[in-house]
C-alpha positions in Angstrom: 88.7 126.0 81.4 86.3 125.4 78.6 87.1 121.7 78.7 86.3 121.6 82.4 82.9 123.2 81.9 82.1 120.8 79.1 83.0 117.8 81.2 81.0 119.1 84.1 77.8 119.5 82.1 78.3 116.5 79.8 75.6 113.9 80.0 76.7 110.3 79.9 78.4 110.4 76.5 81.9 110.2 77.9 81.1 107.3 80.2 81.5 104.5 77.7 80.6 101.0 78.9 82.2 97.7 78.4 80.2 94.5 78.4 81.4 91.7 80.6 79.6 88.4 80.2 79.1 86.4 83.4 77.5 83.0 82.8 74.1 84.2 81.4 74.1 87.8 82.6 75.6 90.8 80.8 77.0 93.3 83.3 77.8 96.8 81.9 81.0 98.3 83.5 82.0 101.9 82.8 85.3 102.5 81.0 87.1 104.7 83.4 90.5 104.8 81.7 90.0 108.0 79.7 88.6 109.8 82.8 91.6 108.8 84.9 93.9 109.8 82.1 92.3 113.3 82.0 92.7 113.7 85.7 96.3 112.7 85.6 97.0 115.1 82.7 95.5 118.0 84.7 97.4 117.0 87.8 100.7 116.8 85.8 99.9 120.2 84.3 99.4 121.8 87.7 102.6 120.3 89.1 104.6 121.3 86.0 103.4 124.9 86.0 104.0 125.2 89.8 107.6 124.0 89.5 108.2 126.3 86.6 106.8 129.3 88.5 108.8 128.4 91.6 112.1 128.0 89.7 111.5 131.3 87.9 110.7 133.3 91.0 113.7 131.8 92.8 116.0 132.7 89.9 114.6 136.3 89.8 115.1 136.6 93.5 118.7 135.6 93.2 119.5 137.7 90.1 117.0 140.5 89.6 119.0 141.9 86.7 118.2 138.8 84.7 114.4 139.0 85.2 113.5 139.6 81.6 115.6 136.6 80.4 114.2 134.3 83.1 110.6 135.5 82.4 110.9 134.8 78.7 112.2 131.3 79.3 109.5 130.7 81.9 106.8 131.6 79.4 108.3 129.3 76.8 108.4 126.4 79.2 104.9 127.0 80.4 103.6 127.0 76.9 105.4 123.7 76.2 104.0 122.1 79.3 100.5 123.3 78.5 100.8 122.1 74.9 101.8 118.6 76.2 98.8 118.6 78.6 96.4 119.7 75.8 97.7 116.9 73.5 97.2 114.4 76.4 93.6 115.6 77.0 92.8 115.4 73.3 94.1 111.8 73.1 92.0 110.9 76.2 88.9 112.4 74.6 89.5 110.6 71.4 90.0 107.3 73.3 86.8 107.9 75.2 84.8 108.7 72.1 86.2 105.9 69.9 86.6 103.3 72.6 
């Protein structure tokens, strides 16, 4: 959530440019790779958490007596998916700032 707010109010510092030389002109093109990577990371996070929630609710509906076990596994898997997404976002930010 904090990262989304930072990216919304960020000036142009995340939009790195790459110089492309055409004959005598220098055309500056934005480096869109890190931004696309961040978007795909968030998309993957949403899909992953949705599938985890769907599977957990289906399992609890089938076997209500196992709800505590299913819920604990669901929380563990959600934490792993979020951790992978955060690592991906950090790598995209590092690439954007160093690239």
